[in-house]
Gaussian input, Z-matrix of N, CA and C with variables (Angstrom, degrees):
# hf/3-21g

backbone

0 1
 N
 C     1     B1
 C     2     B2     1     A1
 N     3     B3     2     A2     1     D1
 C     4     B4     3     A3     2     D2
 C     5     B5     4     A4     3     D3
 N     6     B6     5     A5     4     D4
 C     7     B7     6     A6     5     D5
 C     8     B8     7     A7     6     D6
 N     9     B9     8     A8     7     D7
 C    10    B10     9     A9     8     D8
 C    11    B11    10    A10     9     D9
 N    12    B12    11    A11    10    D10
 C    13    B13    12    A12    11    D11
 C    14    B14    13    A13    12    D12
 N    15    B15    14    A14    13    D13
 C    16    B16    15    A15    14    D14
 C    17    B17    16    A16    15    D15
 N    18    B18    17    A17    16    D16
 C    19    B19    18    A18    17    D17
 C    20    B20    19    A19    18    D18
 N    21    B21    20    A20    19    D19
 C    22    B22    21    A21    20    D20
 C    23    B23    22    A22    21    D21
 N    24    B24    23    A23    22    D22
 C    25    B25    24    A24    23    D23
 C    26    B26    25    A25    24    D24
 N    27    B27    26    A26    25    D25
 C    28    B28    27    A27    26    D26
 C    29    B29    28    A28    27    D27
 N    30    B30    29    A29    28    D28
 C    31    B31    30    A30    29    D29
 C    32    B32    31    A31    30    D30
 N    33    B33    32    A32    31    D31
 C    34    B34    33    A33    32    D32
 C    35    B35    34    A34    33    D33
 N    36    B36    35    A35    34    D34
 C    37    B37    36    A36    35    D35
 C    38    B38    37    A37    36    D36
 N    39    B39    38    A38    37    D37
 C    40    B40    39    A39    38    D38
 C    41    B41    40    A40    39    D39
 N    42    B42    41    A41    40    D40
 C    43    B43    42    A42    41    D41
 C    44    B44    43    A43    42    D42
 N    45    B45    44    A44    43    D43
 C    46    B46    45    A45    44    D44
 C    47    B47    46    A46    45    D45
 N    48    B48    47    A47    46    D46
 C    49    B49    48    A48    47    D47
 C    50    B50    49    A49    48    D48
 N    51    B51    50    A50    49    D49
 C    52    B52    51    A51    50    D50
 C    53    B53    52    A52    51    D51
 N    54    B54    53    A53    52    D52
 C    55    B55    54    A54    53    D53
 C    56    B56    55    A55    54    D54
 N    57    B57    56    A56    55    D55
 C    58    B58    57    A57    56    D56
 C    59    B59    58    A58    57    D57
 N    60    B60    59    A59    58    D58
 C    61    B61    60    A60    59    D59
 C    62    B62    61    A61    60    D60
 N    63    B63    62    A62    61    D61
 C    64    B64    63    A63    62    D62
 C    65    B65    64    A64    63    D63
 N    66    B66    65    A65    64    D64
 C    67    B67    66    A66    65    D65
 C    68    B68    67    A67    66    D66
 N    69    B69    68    A68    67    D67
 C    70    B70    69    A69    68    D68
 C    71    B71    70    A70    69    D69
 N    72    B72    71    A71    70    D70
 C    73    B73    72    A72    71    D71
 C    74    B74    73    A73    72    D72
 N    75    B75    74    A74    73    D73
 C    76    B76    75    A75    74    D74
 C    77    B77    76    A76    75    D75
 N    78    B78    77    A77    76    D76
 C    79    B79    78    A78    77    D77
 C    80    B80    79    A79    78    D78
 N    81    B81    80    A80    79    D79
 C    82    B82    81    A81    80    D80
 C    83    B83    82    A82    81    D81
 N    84    B84    83    A83    82    D82
 C    85    B85    84    A84    83    D83
 C    86    B86    85    A85    84    D84
 N    87    B87    86    A86    85    D85
 C    88    B88    87    A87    86    D86
 C    89    B89    88    A88    87    D87
 N    90    B90    89    A89    88    D88
 C    91    B91    90    A90    89    D89
 C    92    B92    91    A91    90    D90
 N    93    B93    92    A92    91    D91
 C    94    B94    93    A93    92    D92
 C    95    B95    94    A94    93    D93
 N    96    B96    95    A95    94    D94
 C    97    B97    96    A96    95    D95
 C    98    B98    97    A97    96    D96
 N    99    B99    98    A98    97    D97
 C   100   B100    99    A99    98    D98
 C   101   B101   100   A100    99    D99
 N   102   B102   101   A101   100   D100
 C   103   B103   102   A102   101   D101
 C   104   B104   103   A103   102   D102
 N   105   B105   104   A104   103   D103
 C   106   B106   105   A105   104   D104
 C   107   B107   106   A106   105   D105
 N   108   B108   107   A107   106   D106
 C   109   B109   108   A108   107   D107
 C   110   B110   109   A109   108   D108
 N   111   B111   110   A110   109   D109
 C   112   B112   111   A111   110   D110
 C   113   B113   112   A112   111   D111
 N   114   B114   113   A113   112   D112
 C   115   B115   114   A114   113   D113
 C   116   B116   115   A115   114   D114
 N   117   B117   116   A116   115   D115
 C   118   B118   117   A117   116   D116
 C   119   B119   118   A118   117   D117
 N   120   B120   119   A119   118   D118
 C   121   B121   120   A120   119   D119
 C   122   B122   121   A121   120   D120
 N   123   B123   122   A122   121   D121
 C   124   B124   123   A123   122   D122
 C   125   B125   124   A124   123   D123
 N   126   B126   125   A125   124   D124
 C   127   B127   126   A126   125   D125
 C   128   B128   127   A127   126   D126
 N   129   B129   128   A128   127   D127
 C   130   B130   129   A129   128   D128
 C   131   B131   130   A130   129   D129
 N   132   B132   131   A131   130   D130
 C   133   B133   132   A132   131   D131
 C   134   B134   133   A133   132   D132
 N   135   B135   134   A134   133   D133
 C   136   B136   135   A135   134   D134
 C   137   B137   136   A136   135   D135
 N   138   B138   137   A137   136   D136
 C   139   B139   138   A138   137   D137
 C   140   B140   139   A139   138   D138
 N   141   B141   140   A140   139   D139
 C   142   B142   141   A141   140   D140
 C   143   B143   142   A142   141   D141
 N   144   B144   143   A143   142   D142
 C   145   B145   144   A144   143   D143
 C   146   B146   145   A145   144   D144
 N   147   B147   146   A146   145   D145
 C   148   B148   147   A147   146   D146
 C   149   B149   148   A148   147   D147
 N   150   B150   149   A149   148   D148
 C   151   B151   150   A150   149   D149
 C   152   B152   151   A151   150   D150
 N   153   B153   152   A152   151   D151
 C   154   B154   153   A153   152   D152
 C   155   B155   154   A154   153   D153
 N   156   B156   155   A155   154   D154
 C   157   B157   156   A156   155   D155
 C   158   B158   157   A157   156   D156
 N   159   B159   158   A158   157   D157
 C   160   B160   159   A159   158   D158
 C   161   B161   160   A160   159   D159
 N   162   B162   161   A161   160   D160
 C   163   B163   162   A162   161   D161
 C   164   B164   163   A163   162   D162
 N   165   B165   164   A164   163   D163
 C   166   B166   165   A165   164   D164
 C   167   B167   166   A166   165   D165
 N   168   B168   167   A167   166   D166
 C   169   B169   168   A168   167   D167
 C   170   B170   169   A169   168   D168
 N   171   B171   170   A170   169   D169
 C   172   B172   171   A171   170   D170
 C   173   B173   172   A172   171   D171
 N   174   B174   173   A173   172   D172
 C   175   B175   174   A174   173   D173
 C   176   B176   175   A175   174   D174
 N   177   B177   176   A176   175   D175
 C   178   B178   177   A177   176   D176
 C   179   B179   178   A178   177   D177
 N   180   B180   179   A179   178   D178
 C   181   B181   180   A180   179   D179
 C   182   B182   181   A181   180   D180
 N   183   B183   182   A182   181   D181
 C   184   B184   183   A183   182   D182
 C   185   B185   184   A184   183   D183
 N   186   B186   185   A185   184   D184
 C   187   B187   186   A186   185   D185
 C   188   B188   187   A187   186   D186
 N   189   B189   188   A188   187   D187
 C   190   B190   189   A189   188   D188
 C   191   B191   190   A190   189   D189
 N   192   B192   191   A191   190   D190
 C   193   B193   192   A192   191   D191
 C   194   B194   193   A193   192   D192
 N   195   B195   194   A194   193   D193
 C   196   B196   195   A195   194   D194
 C   197   B197   196   A196   195   D195
 N   198   B198   197   A197   196   D196
 C   199   B199   198   A198   197   D197
 C   200   B200   199   A199   198   D198
 N   201   B201   200   A200   199   D199
 C   202   B202   201   A201   200   D200
 C   203   B203   202   A202   201   D201
 N   204   B204   203   A203   202   D202
 C   205   B205   204   A204   203   D203
 C   206   B206   205   A205   204   D204
 N   207   B207   206   A206   205   D205
 C   208   B208   207   A207   206   D206
 C   209   B209   208   A208   207   D207
 N   210   B210   209   A209   208   D208
 C   211   B211   210   A210   209   D209
 C   212   B212   211   A211   210   D210
 N   213   B213   212   A212   211   D211
 C   214   B214   213   A213   212   D212
 C   215   B215   214   A214   213   D213
 N   216   B216   215   A215   214   D214
 C   217   B217   216   A216   215   D215
 C   218   B218   217   A217   216   D216
 N   219   B219   218   A218   217   D217
 C   220   B220   219   A219   218   D218
 C   221   B221   220   A220   219   D219
 N   222   B222   221   A221   220   D220
 C   223   B223   222   A222   221   D221
 C   224   B224   223   A223   222   D222
 N   225   B225   224   A224   223   D223
 C   226   B226   225   A225   224   D224
 C   227   B227   226   A226   225   D225
 N   228   B228   227   A227   226   D226
 C   229   B229   228   A228   227   D227
 C   230   B230   229   A229   228   D228
 N   231   B231   230   A230   229   D229
 C   232   B232   231   A231   230   D230
 C   233   B233   232   A232   231   D231
 N   234   B234   233   A233   232   D232
 C   235   B235   234   A234   233   D233
 C   236   B236   235   A235   234   D234
 N   237   B237   236   A236   235   D235
 C   238   B238   237   A237   236   D236
 C   239   B239   238   A238   237   D237
 N   240   B240   239   A239   238   D238
 C   241   B241   240   A240   239   D239
 C   242   B242   241   A241   240   D240
 N   243   B243   242   A242   241   D241
 C   244   B244   243   A243   242   D242
 C   245   B245   244   A244   243   D243
 N   246   B246   245   A245   244   D244
 C   247   B247   246   A246   245   D245
 C   248   B248   247   A247   246   D246
 N   249   B249   248   A248   247   D247
 C   250   B250   249   A249   248   D248
 C   251   B251   250   A250   249   D249
 N   252   B252   251   A251   250   D250
 C   253   B253   252   A252   251   D251
 C   254   B254   253   A253   252   D252
 N   255   B255   254   A254   253   D253
 C   256   B256   255   A255   254   D254
 C   257   B257   256   A256   255   D255
 N   258   B258   257   A257   256   D256
 C   259   B259   258   A258   257   D257
 C   260   B260   259   A259   258   D258
 N   261   B261   260   A260   259   D259
 C   262   B262   261   A261   260   D260
 C   263   B263   262   A262   261   D261
 N   264   B264   263   A263   262   D262
 C   265   B265   264   A264   263   D263
 C   266   B266   265   A265   264   D264
 N   267   B267   266   A266   265   D265
 C   268   B268   267   A267   266   D266
 C   269   B269   268   A268   267   D267
 N   270   B270   269   A269   268   D268
 C   271   B271   270   A270   269   D269
 C   272   B272   271   A271   270   D270
 N   273   B273   272   A272   271   D271
 C   274   B274   273   A273   272   D272
 C   275   B275   274   A274   273   D273
 N   276   B276   275   A275   274   D274
 C   277   B277   276   A276   275   D275
 C   278   B278   277   A277   276   D276
 N   279   B279   278   A278   277   D277
 C   280   B280   279   A279   278   D278
 C   281   B281   280   A280   279   D279
 N   282   B282   281   A281   280   D280
 C   283   B283   282   A282   281   D281
 C   284   B284   283   A283   282   D282
 N   285   B285   284   A284   283   D283
 C   286   B286   285   A285   284   D284
 C   287   B287   286   A286   285   D285
 N   288   B288   287   A287   286   D286
 C   289   B289   288   A288   287   D287
 C   290   B290   289   A289   288   D288
 N   291   B291   290   A290   289   D289
 C   292   B292   291   A291   290   D290
 C   293   B293   292   A292   291   D291
 N   294   B294   293   A293   292   D292
 C   295   B295   294   A294   293   D293
 C   296   B296   295   A295   294   D294
 N   297   B297   296   A296   295   D295
 C   298   B298   297   A297   296   D296
 C   299   B299   298   A298   297   D297
 N   300   B300   299   A299   298   D298
 C   301   B301   300   A300   299   D299
 C   302   B302   301   A301   300   D300

   B1=1.4391
   B2=1.5223
   B3=1.3398
   B4=1.4570
   B5=1.5190
   B6=1.3221
   B7=1.4555
   B8=1.5189
   B9=1.3340
   B10=1.4616
   B11=1.5238
   B12=1.3239
   B13=1.4565
   B14=1.5198
   B15=1.3319
   B16=1.4541
   B17=1.5159
   B18=1.3255
   B19=1.4589
   B20=1.5202
   B21=1.3201
   B22=1.4617
   B23=1.5299
   B24=1.3343
   B25=1.4642
   B26=1.5339
   B27=1.3396
   B28=1.4669
   B29=1.5295
   B30=1.3252
   B31=1.4712
   B32=1.5142
   B33=1.3309
   B34=1.4629
   B35=1.5146
   B36=1.3285
   B37=1.4609
   B38=1.5248
   B39=1.3296
   B40=1.4611
   B41=1.5325
   B42=1.3366
   B43=1.4658
   B44=1.5345
   B45=1.3390
   B46=1.4663
   B47=1.5319
   B48=1.3280
   B49=1.4720
   B50=1.5247
   B51=1.3333
   B52=1.4640
   B53=1.5264
   B54=1.3349
   B55=1.4608
   B56=1.5236
   B57=1.3413
   B58=1.4720
   B59=1.5292
   B60=1.3260
   B61=1.4643
   B62=1.5145
   B63=1.3292
   B64=1.4574
   B65=1.5188
   B66=1.3280
   B67=1.4596
   B68=1.5278
   B69=1.3173
   B70=1.4589
   B71=1.5159
   B72=1.3123
   B73=1.4610
   B74=1.5254
   B75=1.3449
   B76=1.4561
   B77=1.5273
   B78=1.3244
   B79=1.4667
   B80=1.5245
   B81=1.3405
   B82=1.4623
   B83=1.5282
   B84=1.3234
   B85=1.4500
   B86=1.5164
   B87=1.3531
   B88=1.4596
   B89=1.5295
   B90=1.3176
   B91=1.4746
   B92=1.5223
   B93=1.3304
   B94=1.4713
   B95=1.5189
   B96=1.3209
   B97=1.4559
   B98=1.5195
   B99=1.3163
   B100=1.4659
   B101=1.5175
   B102=1.3267
   B103=1.4663
   B104=1.5210
   B105=1.3269
   B106=1.4596
   B107=1.5192
   B108=1.3239
   B109=1.4626
   B110=1.5160
   B111=1.3183
   B112=1.4589
   B113=1.5260
   B114=1.3189
   B115=1.4519
   B116=1.5243
   B117=1.3391
   B118=1.4585
   B119=1.5350
   B120=1.3109
   B121=1.4617
   B122=1.5237
   B123=1.3361
   B124=1.4596
   B125=1.5224
   B126=1.3346
   B127=1.4641
   B128=1.5309
   B129=1.3455
   B130=1.4638
   B131=1.5260
   B132=1.3303
   B133=1.4648
   B134=1.5294
   B135=1.3129
   B136=1.4693
   B137=1.5278
   B138=1.3249
   B139=1.4639
   B140=1.5371
   B141=1.3226
   B142=1.4685
   B143=1.5213
   B144=1.3246
   B145=1.4642
   B146=1.5260
   B147=1.3211
   B148=1.4615
   B149=1.5235
   B150=1.3144
   B151=1.4711
   B152=1.5230
   B153=1.3282
   B154=1.4645
   B155=1.5253
   B156=1.3194
   B157=1.4632
   B158=1.5206
   B159=1.3279
   B160=1.4584
   B161=1.5292
   B162=1.3141
   B163=1.4514
   B164=1.5262
   B165=1.3336
   B166=1.4715
   B167=1.5193
   B168=1.3144
   B169=1.4555
   B170=1.5210
   B171=1.3316
   B172=1.4624
   B173=1.5258
   B174=1.3055
   B175=1.4648
   B176=1.5284
   B177=1.3273
   B178=1.4631
   B179=1.5277
   B180=1.3270
   B181=1.4669
   B182=1.5307
   B183=1.3161
   B184=1.4628
   B185=1.5233
   B186=1.3369
   B187=1.4660
   B188=1.5275
   B189=1.3071
   B190=1.4641
   B191=1.5217
   B192=1.3261
   B193=1.4633
   B194=1.5257
   B195=1.3218
   B196=1.4586
   B197=1.5173
   B198=1.3125
   B199=1.4626
   B200=1.5273
   B201=1.3253
   B202=1.4651
   B203=1.5256
   B204=1.3313
   B205=1.4647
   B206=1.5183
   B207=1.3215
   B208=1.4571
   B209=1.5265
   B210=1.3502
   B211=1.4614
   B212=1.5203
   B213=1.3226
   B214=1.4663
   B215=1.5216
   B216=1.3314
   B217=1.4571
   B218=1.5244
   B219=1.3174
   B220=1.4605
   B221=1.5270
   B222=1.3355
   B223=1.4707
   B224=1.5215
   B225=1.3045
   B226=1.4517
   B227=1.5156
   B228=1.3055
   B229=1.4680
   B230=1.5164
   B231=1.3130
   B232=1.4560
   B233=1.5193
   B234=1.3195
   B235=1.4568
   B236=1.5211
   B237=1.3238
   B238=1.4635
   B239=1.5300
   B240=1.3473
   B241=1.4646
   B242=1.5373
   B243=1.3470
   B244=1.4552
   B245=1.5137
   B246=1.3288
   B247=1.4637
   B248=1.5288
   B249=1.3242
   B250=1.4653
   B251=1.5245
   B252=1.3226
   B253=1.4501
   B254=1.5337
   B255=1.3242
   B256=1.4626
   B257=1.5219
   B258=1.3275
   B259=1.4620
   B260=1.5319
   B261=1.3184
   B262=1.4647
   B263=1.5256
   B264=1.3455
   B265=1.4662
   B266=1.5294
   B267=1.3277
   B268=1.4638
   B269=1.5233
   B270=1.3252
   B271=1.4611
   B272=1.5248
   B273=1.3184
   B274=1.4630
   B275=1.5313
   B276=1.3339
   B277=1.4569
   B278=1.5263
   B279=1.3212
   B280=1.4624
   B281=1.5262
   B282=1.3340
   B283=1.4639
   B284=1.5260
   B285=1.3203
   B286=1.4567
   B287=1.5156
   B288=1.3345
   B289=1.4629
   B290=1.5226
   B291=1.3168
   B292=1.4618
   B293=1.5195
   B294=1.3144
   B295=1.4591
   B296=1.5061
   B297=1.3087
   B298=1.4559
   B299=1.5199
   B300=1.3300
   B301=1.4733
   B302=1.5027
   A1=107.90
   A2=115.67
   A3=122.30
   A4=109.27
   A5=117.09
   A6=122.00
   A7=106.97
   A8=116.52
   A9=121.33
   A10=110.21
   A11=114.21
   A12=121.75
   A13=109.64
   A14=116.24
   A15=122.22
   A16=110.14
   A17=115.38
   A18=121.60
   A19=109.56
   A20=116.62
   A21=122.26
   A22=108.54
   A23=115.76
   A24=121.51
   A25=112.94
   A26=116.52
   A27=120.27
   A28=108.15
   A29=115.60
   A30=122.11
   A31=108.27
   A32=115.77
   A33=119.48
   A34=109.52
   A35=115.71
   A36=120.95
   A37=109.70
   A38=115.11
   A39=122.05
   A40=107.43
   A41=117.08
   A42=120.09
   A43=114.47
   A44=118.00
   A45=120.52
   A46=112.28
   A47=118.13
   A48=121.57
   A49=110.52
   A50=116.06
   A51=121.45
   A52=111.80
   A53=116.73
   A54=121.99
   A55=108.06
   A56=118.09
   A57=118.97
   A58=111.38
   A59=116.45
   A60=122.86
   A61=110.09
   A62=113.12
   A63=121.40
   A64=108.75
   A65=115.68
   A66=122.83
   A67=106.04
   A68=116.53
   A69=121.71
   A70=110.56
   A71=116.23
   A72=122.92
   A73=105.14
   A74=116.48
   A75=122.24
   A76=109.45
   A77=115.98
   A78=122.21
   A79=109.51
   A80=116.15
   A81=122.25
   A82=112.27
   A83=117.16
   A84=120.57
   A85=113.00
   A86=116.14
   A87=120.55
   A88=115.30
   A89=118.94
   A90=119.60
   A91=112.62
   A92=117.61
   A93=121.22
   A94=112.90
   A95=117.99
   A96=121.11
   A97=112.73
   A98=114.23
   A99=120.93
   A100=109.19
   A101=115.15
   A102=122.49
   A103=108.90
   A104=115.99
   A105=121.36
   A106=110.30
   A107=114.31
   A108=120.95
   A109=108.66
   A110=115.72
   A111=120.36
   A112=106.50
   A113=114.98
   A114=118.64
   A115=110.34
   A116=115.30
   A117=122.11
   A118=109.86
   A119=116.59
   A120=121.29
   A121=110.28
   A122=115.87
   A123=120.43
   A124=112.77
   A125=118.81
   A126=119.82
   A127=110.61
   A128=117.56
   A129=122.70
   A130=107.91
   A131=118.80
   A132=119.17
   A133=109.93
   A134=116.36
   A135=120.94
   A136=111.47
   A137=117.12
   A138=120.98
   A139=111.24
   A140=117.14
   A141=122.04
   A142=110.80
   A143=116.61
   A144=121.03
   A145=113.43
   A146=116.74
   A147=119.80
   A148=111.08
   A149=115.90
   A150=124.45
   A151=114.27
   A152=118.00
   A153=121.50
   A154=109.33
   A155=116.53
   A156=120.10
   A157=108.56
   A158=115.58
   A159=121.42
   A160=109.20
   A161=115.64
   A162=122.46
   A163=108.62
   A164=116.59
   A165=121.89
   A166=110.45
   A167=115.64
   A168=121.08
   A169=107.06
   A170=115.80
   A171=121.61
   A172=108.71
   A173=115.57
   A174=122.88
   A175=111.06
   A176=114.36
   A177=122.10
   A178=106.86
   A179=117.89
   A180=118.91
   A181=110.70
   A182=116.79
   A183=121.04
   A184=109.37
   A185=115.48
   A186=121.10
   A187=108.65
   A188=115.63
   A189=121.51
   A190=108.72
   A191=115.65
   A192=121.52
   A193=106.08
   A194=115.93
   A195=120.42
   A196=109.66
   A197=115.85
   A198=120.81
   A199=112.29
   A200=117.53
   A201=122.34
   A202=110.24
   A203=116.54
   A204=121.54
   A205=108.90
   A206=116.07
   A207=122.41
   A208=107.80
   A209=116.26
   A210=121.38
   A211=114.04
   A212=117.21
   A213=122.48
   A214=108.33
   A215=116.30
   A216=121.72
   A217=108.43
   A218=116.23
   A219=122.44
   A220=107.99
   A221=116.95
   A222=121.50
   A223=111.44
   A224=114.79
   A225=121.54
   A226=109.52
   A227=115.99
   A228=122.96
   A229=108.88
   A230=115.60
   A231=119.33
   A232=109.71
   A233=115.39
   A234=122.44
   A235=107.31
   A236=117.40
   A237=120.40
   A238=112.27
   A239=117.65
   A240=119.89
   A241=112.34
   A242=117.24
   A243=121.63
   A244=114.84
   A245=117.86
   A246=119.94
   A247=109.73
   A248=115.79
   A249=121.28
   A250=108.55
   A251=116.35
   A252=122.64
   A253=107.07
   A254=116.42
   A255=121.07
   A256=111.48
   A257=115.56
   A258=122.14
   A259=106.57
   A260=115.63
   A261=120.63
   A262=109.21
   A263=117.20
   A264=118.70
   A265=110.14
   A266=116.62
   A267=122.14
   A268=111.97
   A269=117.10
   A270=122.30
   A271=107.85
   A272=117.09
   A273=120.89
   A274=109.89
   A275=115.37
   A276=121.20
   A277=108.40
   A278=118.72
   A279=119.77
   A280=112.71
   A281=116.02
   A282=121.64
   A283=109.63
   A284=115.37
   A285=121.55
   A286=113.73
   A287=117.70
   A288=118.62
   A289=109.25
   A290=114.98
   A291=119.56
   A292=110.65
   A293=113.87
   A294=121.58
   A295=109.87
   A296=116.78
   A297=122.47
   A298=109.00
   A299=115.61
   A300=118.67
   A301=110.21
   D1=138.79
   D2=179.49
   D3=-130.39
   D4=147.04
   D5=171.03
   D6=-95.99
   D7=120.54
   D8=-176.28
   D9=-134.21
   D10=154.92
   D11=177.63
   D12=-92.74
   D13=136.28
   D14=175.24
   D15=-140.35
   D16=161.70
   D17=178.80
   D18=-107.51
   D19=129.81
   D20=178.96
   D21=-71.12
   D22=119.92
   D23=-177.43
   D24=-102.64
   D25=-24.50
   D26=-176.56
   D27=-153.22
   D28=139.90
   D29=178.16
   D30=-135.78
   D31=134.31
   D32=173.84
   D33=-146.76
   D34=157.32
   D35=177.13
   D36=-64.80
   D37=155.77
   D38=177.95
   D39=-125.35
   D40=74.41
   D41=-173.03
   D42=-65.46
   D43=-20.23
   D44=-179.16
   D45=-76.22
   D46=-15.90
   D47=-177.71
   D48=-71.12
   D49=151.37
   D50=178.68
   D51=-67.22
   D52=-35.29
   D53=179.42
   D54=-114.19
   D55=156.74
   D56=178.54
   D57=-59.11
   D58=125.85
   D59=-178.14
   D60=-145.96
   D61=162.62
   D62=168.92
   D63=-114.06
   D64=151.37
   D65=165.44
   D66=-96.04
   D67=132.74
   D68=-178.15
   D69=-122.54
   D70=147.46
   D71=168.29
   D72=-117.26
   D73=122.52
   D74=-170.86
   D75=-122.96
   D76=131.41
   D77=-179.71
   D78=-92.83
   D79=119.43
   D80=179.07
   D81=-107.71
   D82=20.89
   D83=175.56
   D84=85.69
   D85=-176.78
   D86=-172.10
   D87=-65.31
   D88=-31.04
   D89=-177.83
   D90=-73.48
   D91=-45.71
   D92=-176.74
   D93=-97.93
   D94=-24.67
   D95=179.95
   D96=75.20
   D97=-154.93
   D98=-178.11
   D99=-97.53
   D100=131.71
   D101=179.71
   D102=-122.04
   D103=156.69
   D104=178.42
   D105=-109.21
   D106=148.37
   D107=178.99
   D108=-149.35
   D109=158.26
   D110=168.37
   D111=-123.19
   D112=147.67
   D113=-174.48
   D114=-154.97
   D115=147.79
   D116=178.72
   D117=-87.48
   D118=59.54
   D119=-178.28
   D120=-113.25
   D121=36.16
   D122=-175.47
   D123=-72.08
   D124=-3.97
   D125=172.72
   D126=-73.35
   D127=-12.86
   D128=174.05
   D129=-94.07
   D130=130.21
   D131=172.68
   D132=-63.42
   D133=144.27
   D134=-178.36
   D135=-55.07
   D136=-40.06
   D137=-178.50
   D138=-63.27
   D139=-32.67
   D140=179.55
   D141=-69.28
   D142=-34.42
   D143=-177.71
   D144=-74.54
   D145=-29.55
   D146=-179.01
   D147=-59.36
   D148=130.00
   D149=-179.31
   D150=68.73
   D151=9.36
   D152=176.54
   D153=-81.77
   D154=135.89
   D155=172.46
   D156=-84.59
   D157=133.47
   D158=-179.19
   D159=-134.14
   D160=163.76
   D161=178.18
   D162=-98.94
   D163=133.35
   D164=-179.22
   D165=-135.94
   D166=152.14
   D167=169.97
   D168=-88.07
   D169=124.65
   D170=178.80
   D171=-112.48
   D172=173.09
   D173=-177.81
   D174=56.14
   D175=45.46
   D176=175.43
   D177=-114.58
   D178=158.26
   D179=176.87
   D180=-60.89
   D181=138.18
   D182=177.39
   D183=-63.37
   D184=142.17
   D185=179.40
   D186=-115.95
   D187=127.42
   D188=179.56
   D189=-92.29
   D190=123.75
   D191=176.20
   D192=-125.89
   D193=103.64
   D194=-173.77
   D195=62.89
   D196=-126.95
   D197=-179.42
   D198=-91.85
   D199=4.97
   D200=-174.01
   D201=-110.13
   D202=141.19
   D203=176.28
   D204=-110.99
   D205=120.24
   D206=178.51
   D207=-93.72
   D208=122.11
   D209=-173.80
   D210=-96.85
   D211=-18.78
   D212=179.78
   D213=-136.87
   D214=164.90
   D215=178.35
   D216=-112.25
   D217=122.59
   D218=177.96
   D219=-76.53
   D220=131.15
   D221=-176.94
   D222=-92.18
   D223=132.10
   D224=177.52
   D225=-162.46
   D226=171.04
   D227=178.26
   D228=-126.93
   D229=146.94
   D230=175.83
   D231=-78.83
   D232=131.26
   D233=173.46
   D234=-80.63
   D235=160.32
   D236=-179.62
   D237=-61.62
   D238=-21.69
   D239=178.31
   D240=-86.03
   D241=1.18
   D242=176.82
   D243=96.76
   D244=-10.89
   D245=178.01
   D246=-77.68
   D247=164.22
   D248=179.00
   D249=-102.51
   D250=132.01
   D251=176.09
   D252=-105.57
   D253=118.65
   D254=-178.41
   D255=-70.71
   D256=147.37
   D257=171.61
   D258=-87.64
   D259=120.54
   D260=-177.60
   D261=-131.32
   D262=152.17
   D263=176.54
   D264=-70.68
   D265=151.16
   D266=-179.77
   D267=-74.45
   D268=-19.79
   D269=178.23
   D270=-142.24
   D271=157.01
   D272=179.19
   D273=-67.73
   D274=131.65
   D275=177.48
   D276=-134.76
   D277=161.87
   D278=-178.16
   D279=-61.65
   D280=140.19
   D281=177.81
   D282=-58.68
   D283=138.96
   D284=177.17
   D285=96.17
   D286=-14.20
   D287=179.43
   D288=-63.10
   D289=143.44
   D290=-177.38
   D291=-98.47
   D292=161.30
   D293=-179.85
   D294=-67.55
   D295=133.52
   D296=177.69
   D297=-91.00
   D298=134.90
   D299=178.45
   D300=-119.31

């Protein structure tokens, strides 16, 4: 499993999910390409998420949710009010770069 930066290229509602979710298409650059994910980040307007760089766990087992397969895990933390706060880089960096430890 790797933590990598990707850019959100497409966002849509996921009405078939049990909880409010979005389906995302995320660009991880030339090595990993575009991956799909679903995430409970509906406290963010879809327009705000477009072109946003976010941190994701890659090289994880695919998870099937209804008819959708999520290939990566979007990283975020729960705020005390119950909303999700996304993990984002402090500056723009190339898609696919991994977290430095």
